[in-house]
C-alpha positions in Angstrom: 108.7 84.9 128.7 106.0 85.7 126.1 104.5 83.4 123.5 103.6 84.7 120.1 100.5 83.7 118.2 100.3 84.5 114.5 96.8 84.9 113.1 96.3 84.3 109.4 99.7 85.5 108.1 98.7 87.0 104.8 101.4 89.7 104.6 105.1 89.2 104.7 105.4 91.6 107.7 104.1 88.8 109.8 107.2 86.8 109.1 109.6 89.8 109.5 108.5 90.1 113.1 110.3 86.7 113.5 113.4 87.7 111.4 115.5 88.0 114.6 115.4 86.0 117.8 114.2 87.8 121.0 115.3 86.4 124.4 112.0 87.5 125.9 110.0 85.4 123.4 109.5 81.6 123.6 110.9 79.6 120.6 107.5 78.0 120.1 105.3 80.2 117.9 101.7 79.1 117.2 100.3 80.0 113.8 96.5 79.9 113.2 95.4 79.9 109.6 93.9 78.0 106.7 95.9 76.0 104.1 97.0 78.0 101.1 99.8 80.0 99.5 99.7 82.7 102.1 100.5 80.3 104.9 103.1 78.5 102.7 104.8 81.9 102.0 105.0 82.7 105.7 106.4 79.3 106.6 108.9 79.6 103.8 110.3 82.9 105.0 110.6 81.7 108.6 112.3 78.5 107.4 114.8 80.8 105.7 115.4 82.7 109.0 116.0 79.3 110.8 118.3 78.0 108.1 120.6 81.0 107.5 124.3 80.5 108.4 124.6 83.8 110.4 122.4 84.2 113.5 119.8 81.5 112.7 116.6 82.0 114.6 115.6 78.4 115.4 111.9 79.1 115.8 109.7 76.1 116.4 106.6 76.9 114.3 103.4 75.0 115.4 100.7 75.3 112.8 97.0 75.0 113.8 95.0 74.8 110.6 91.3 75.8 110.9 88.4 77.1 108.9 87.8 79.5 111.8 91.4 80.4 113.0 90.4 83.4 115.1 87.8 81.5 117.1 90.2 78.6 117.6 93.1 80.9 118.7 90.9 82.6 121.3 89.5 79.2 122.6 93.0 77.6 122.9 94.8 80.6 124.4 98.3 79.2 123.8 100.0 82.6 124.2 99.6 86.2 125.2 100.7 88.3 122.2 99.0 88.0 118.8 100.7 89.1 115.6 98.1 90.2 112.9 99.3 91.0 109.4 96.9 90.1 106.6 93.7 91.3 105.0 93.3 94.9 106.2 89.5 95.2 105.8 89.0 92.4 108.3 91.8 93.4 110.6 90.2 95.9 113.1 87.1 93.7 113.8 89.5 90.8 114.5 91.7 93.0 116.8 88.5 94.0 118.6 87.7 90.4 119.3 91.2 89.6 120.5 91.3 92.8 122.6 87.9 91.9 124.2 89.3 88.4 124.9 92.3 89.8 126.7 95.1 89.3 124.2 97.7 91.9 123.4 98.0 92.6 119.7 100.9 93.7 117.5 99.4 94.5 114.1 100.7 95.5 110.7 99.4 98.8 109.2 96.9 100.0 108.3 94.6 99.2 111.1 91.7 100.7 109.2 90.5 100.9 105.6 87.2 102.8 106.0 85.5 105.0 108.6 83.0 102.2 109.2 85.5 100.5 111.5 86.0 103.6 113.7 83.9 102.2 116.6 86.3 99.2 116.8 89.3 101.6 116.7 87.8 103.6 119.7 87.4 100.4 121.6 90.9 99.0 121.2 92.6 102.3 122.1 90.4 102.9 125.1 92.5 100.9 127.5 94.3 97.6 128.1 95.1 95.1 126.6 97.7 96.8 124.4 97.1 97.1 120.6 100.1 98.6 118.8 100.7 99.1 115.1 104.0 98.2 113.4 105.6 101.6 112.9 109.0 100.5 111.7 110.2 103.8 110.3 110.7 105.1 113.9 113.6 102.7 114.2 115.5 103.5 110.9 118.7 105.3 111.6 118.1 108.2 109.3 114.6 109.0 110.7 116.0 108.8 114.2 118.7 111.3 113.5 116.3 113.6 111.6 114.0 113.6 114.6 117.0 114.5 116.8 117.7 117.5 114.6 114.1 118.7 114.5 113.9 118.4 118.3 117.0 120.7 118.6 115.6 124.2 118.8 119.0 125.9 118.5 119.3 124.2 115.0 115.8 123.7 113.6 113.8 126.2 115.6 110.1 125.4 115.3 108.0 124.5 112.3 107.2 127.6 110.2 103.8 129.0 109.7 103.8 129.5 105.9 101.8 132.5 104.8 101.5 131.0 101.3 99.6 128.0 102.8 102.4 125.7 101.6 103.3 122.7 103.9 106.0 123.1 106.5 106.3 119.4 106.5 105.9 117.2 103.4 106.6 113.6 102.5 106.7 111.7 99.2 107.0 107.9 99.3 107.4 105.7 96.2 106.9 102.0 96.3 107.1 99.1 93.8 104.7 96.2 93.2 107.5 93.8 92.2 110.5 94.0 94.5 112.9 91.9 96.7 112.5 91.4 100.4 115.2 89.8 102.5 116.9 88.6 99.4 113.9 87.0 97.8 111.3 88.2 95.2 108.3 89.3 97.1 105.1 87.2 96.5 101.9 89.1 97.1 98.5 87.5 97.6 96.0 88.2 94.8 93.7 90.1 97.3 96.5 92.7 97.7 95.3 94.2 94.5 91.8 94.7 95.8 91.7 98.1 97.5 88.5 97.2 99.3 90.6 94.6 101.2 94.1 96.1 101.2 93.1 99.7 101.5 93.6 102.4 98.9 96.2 105.1 98.4 94.8 107.4 101.1 95.0 104.9 104.0 97.7 102.3 103.3 101.3 103.6 103.1 99.9 106.9 104.4 99.7 105.5 107.9 103.6 105.5 108.1 103.8 109.1 106.9 101.2 110.4 109.4 103.0 108.6 112.2 106.3 110.3 111.1 104.4 113.7 111.1 103.1 113.1 114.6 106.5 112.1 115.8 108.3 115.1 114.3 105.7 117.7 115.3 105.7 116.4 118.8 109.5 116.6 118.9 109.5 120.2 117.7 106.6 121.3 119.9 104.4 122.3 117.0 104.7 125.4 114.9 106.0 128.9 115.8 102.4 130.1 115.7 100.8 127.3 117.7 102.3 128.0 121.1 103.3 124.4 121.6 99.9 122.8 122.2 99.6 119.4 123.9 100.8 116.8 121.4 99.3 114.1 123.6 95.9 115.3 122.5 96.5 115.6 118.7 93.9 117.3 116.6 93.8 117.2 112.8 92.2 119.5 110.3 91.9 117.9 106.9 92.3 120.4 104.0 91.9 117.9 101.1 92.7 114.4 99.8 93.0 112.8 96.4 93.6 109.3 95.1 94.4 108.0 91.7 95.4 104.7 90.0 98.4 102.9 88.7 97.9 100.8 85.6 98.9 97.2 86.4 99.3 95.0 83.3 98.6 91.3 83.6 102.3 90.3 83.5 103.1 92.3 86.6 100.2 90.8 88.4 101.3 87.3 87.4 104.9 88.0 88.4 104.1 89.3 91.8 101.3 86.8 92.8 102.1 83.7 90.8 98.4 83.6 89.7 97.7 83.0 86.0 95.1 85.7 85.6 93.2 88.5 87.3 90.5 86.9 89.6 86.8 87.7 89.0 86.7 89.8 92.2 88.9 92.4 90.4 86.9 92.4 87.1 85.3 95.8 87.8 88.7 97.5 87.8 90.1 95.7 84.8 89.9 97.3 81.4 91.4 95.9 78.2 93.6 93.5 80.3 95.0 96.2 82.6 94.1 96.7 86.3 93.4 100.2 87.5 94.8 100.0 91.0 93.8 103.0 93.3 97.0 102.8 95.3 98.2 106.4 95.0 97.1 109.2 97.4 97.7 112.8 98.5 96.5 114.3 101.8 96.8 117.9 103.0 96.1 118.6 106.6 97.1 120.5 109.7 98.4 119.1 113.0 99.2 121.2 116.0 99.4 124.3 113.8 101.7 122.7 111.2 100.7 122.3 107.6 101.5 118.8 106.3 101.3 117.3 102.8 101.9 113.6 102.2 101.9 111.8 98.9 102.3 108.1 98.1 102.9 106.6 94.6 103.4 103.1 93.2 105.5 102.0 90.3 105.5 98.5 88.8 109.0 97.3 89.3 112.2 98.3 91.1 115.2 98.9 88.9 118.0 96.4 89.3 119.7 97.1 92.7 117.1 99.7 93.5 114.4 99.9 96.1 111.5 102.0 97.4 112.2 105.7 97.4 111.3 108.6 99.7 111.8 112.3 100.1 110.7 114.6 102.9 111.3 118.2 103.9 110.8 119.8 107.3 110.8 123.6 107.2 111.9 125.2 110.5 112.4 128.8 111.6 116.1 128.0 111.9 116.8 125.3 109.3 115.4 123.1 106.5 115.9 119.4 107.0 115.7 117.1 103.9 115.7 113.3 104.1 115.9 111.5 100.8 116.6 108.1 99.3 116.5 107.2 95.6 118.5 106.9 92.4 120.4 110.1 93.2 121.6 108.7 96.6 122.3 105.2 95.5 119.1 104.2 97.4 120.8 105.1 100.7 119.0 107.6 103.0 120.7 111.0 103.2 120.1 113.7 105.7 120.7 117.3 104.6 120.4 120.5 106.7 120.3 123.9 105.1 119.3 127.5 105.9 115.6 128.1 106.5 113.5 128.8 103.5 111.5 131.4 105.4 113.8 134.3 104.4 116.4 132.6 102.3 119.3 134.0 104.4 122.3 131.9 105.1 123.1 131.4 108.8 126.8 131.3 109.1 126.5 129.7 112.6 124.3 126.8 111.4 127.4 124.6 110.7 128.9 125.3 114.1 125.7 124.5 115.9 125.3 121.3 113.9 128.9 120.2 114.6 128.4 120.9 118.3 125.3 118.7 118.4 126.9 115.9 116.5 129.7 115.8 119.1 127.0 115.2 121.7 125.2 112.5 119.7 128.3 110.4 118.8 128.1 108.5 122.0 124.7 107.1 120.8 125.5 107.3 117.1 129.3 106.7 116.8 131.0 107.9 113.6 128.6 110.7 112.5 130.3 113.4 110.5 129.3 116.6 108.7 130.2 117.7 105.2 129.1 120.4 102.8 126.4 119.5 100.3 124.4 121.1 97.5 121.6 121.5 100.1 123.8 122.9 102.8 125.3 120.3 105.1 124.9 116.5 105.0 125.1 114.3 108.1 127.2 111.3 107.0 126.0 108.1 108.6 128.7 105.4 108.7 127.9 102.0 107.1 128.2 100.4 110.6 125.0 102.2 111.7 123.0 101.4 108.5 120.8 98.4 108.5 118.2 97.2 105.9 114.5 97.9 106.4 113.9 94.3 107.4 115.9 94.7 110.6 113.5 97.5 111.9 110.9 94.9 112.9 113.0 93.6 115.9 113.1 96.9 117.7 109.3 97.4 117.2 108.8 94.0 118.9 111.2 95.1 121.7 109.3 98.4 122.2 106.0 96.4 122.4 107.4 94.1 125.0 108.8 97.0 127.0 105.3 98.4 127.2 103.9 95.1 128.4 106.6 94.6 131.0 107.0 98.2 132.2 104.5 101.0 133.0 102.0 99.9 130.4 100.3 101.8 127.7 99.9 105.5 128.2 96.8 107.4 127.3 98.9 109.7 125.1 100.2 106.7 123.1 96.7 105.4 122.6 95.5 108.8 121.6 98.1 109.1 118.9 97.1 105.8 117.3 93.4 106.7 117.5 94.0 110.1 116.0 96.3 108.7 113.2 93.7 106.3 111.9 90.7 108.5 112.5 92.4 111.1 110.3 93.1 108.6 107.6 89.6 107.3 107.6 88.1 110.8 107.4 90.5 111.8 104.7 89.4 108.7 102.7 85.8 109.9 103.1 86.7 113.2 101.6 89.0 112.1 98.9 88.3 112.9 95.3 89.5 110.8 92.4 92.2 112.0 90.1 95.9 112.9 90.4 96.9 116.4 91.7 97.5 119.1 89.1 
């Protein structure tokens, strides 16, 4: 049985780790933090999980208030796993102290905001205890099926080596400052709008996208020109990076934080009552012979009934795989497979090969079907397999506990995390300001 400790829960992801009960985790959860709206918001979310009519969690939250919560947590040692989700600029030094003190750490992304923290990153990924980031997208049904397709050489082939230097794998992710999480309007802390604390558009959401790139390229064995180099020793070549701002008016800041005005700490970025938030980013790089482009953008508010949006394309020698969610899909993730863009020729056997693989996968994913679409063929995922984003935190915790109780943390896993955040930090060093043309 494991006991969770939560350190300064400044981001709602700290609470989402507790959204579902886990039989391997003690009901008593110890929270170390200082009084304030961030702690109150965390406790409010967990109270909601405990009070719901369906599958209530019944956590027993024990709050230990302190002006130095990290030091007190280490001194009292009431558990073995620490959940860290809050101010990103201070996150990696805190994880380093916890790691050196023998605690396992499950941390929200990003682990790093600048390259100054790279020595701490090297230390926590050098060996036990375990430090793992919350990569929830690996557990979404659509991304799992996409990876299965990309890993199937008879369908996808290998990533193409594009002679026009265009990416063989690209992602676009659109997020919203005002949105609903687990049925409630999201309340953000004021420091969320300070990119020196939260991280800018090159390091924040980008961490999820580079993780997906690593996961997919590993599954496909690299590009057709790379010869399948060892994905356990990933190497990045950064071709360029950019960041640009979203104009945040005061009413959006007030709505999302509950604060009456921009704090003095943001005054340098406020012009004529509008905050220039450097939350958007674009990175071009190569990994294992595959050209990748990833772009993140932020809007002010979700439309009614809407949510965050994403689109990605994986170009293989045998097929193109498109994953998308937005207005055109009713904000449900869709998976489309079409003929490869390499030569534009239609492969009449693609549908047969897809249908054969779906027959094999239905034991794990019951109810999958295939139908024609404007992009070729769409894999239809039945409603029974679809779950909201909030439910992906439970399998991340399970994976983390599996590592603790099983063979431990492999050097390949640690290398991927180190490479992921080293690349983001170096891309931030190289980033130029201004949106892409």
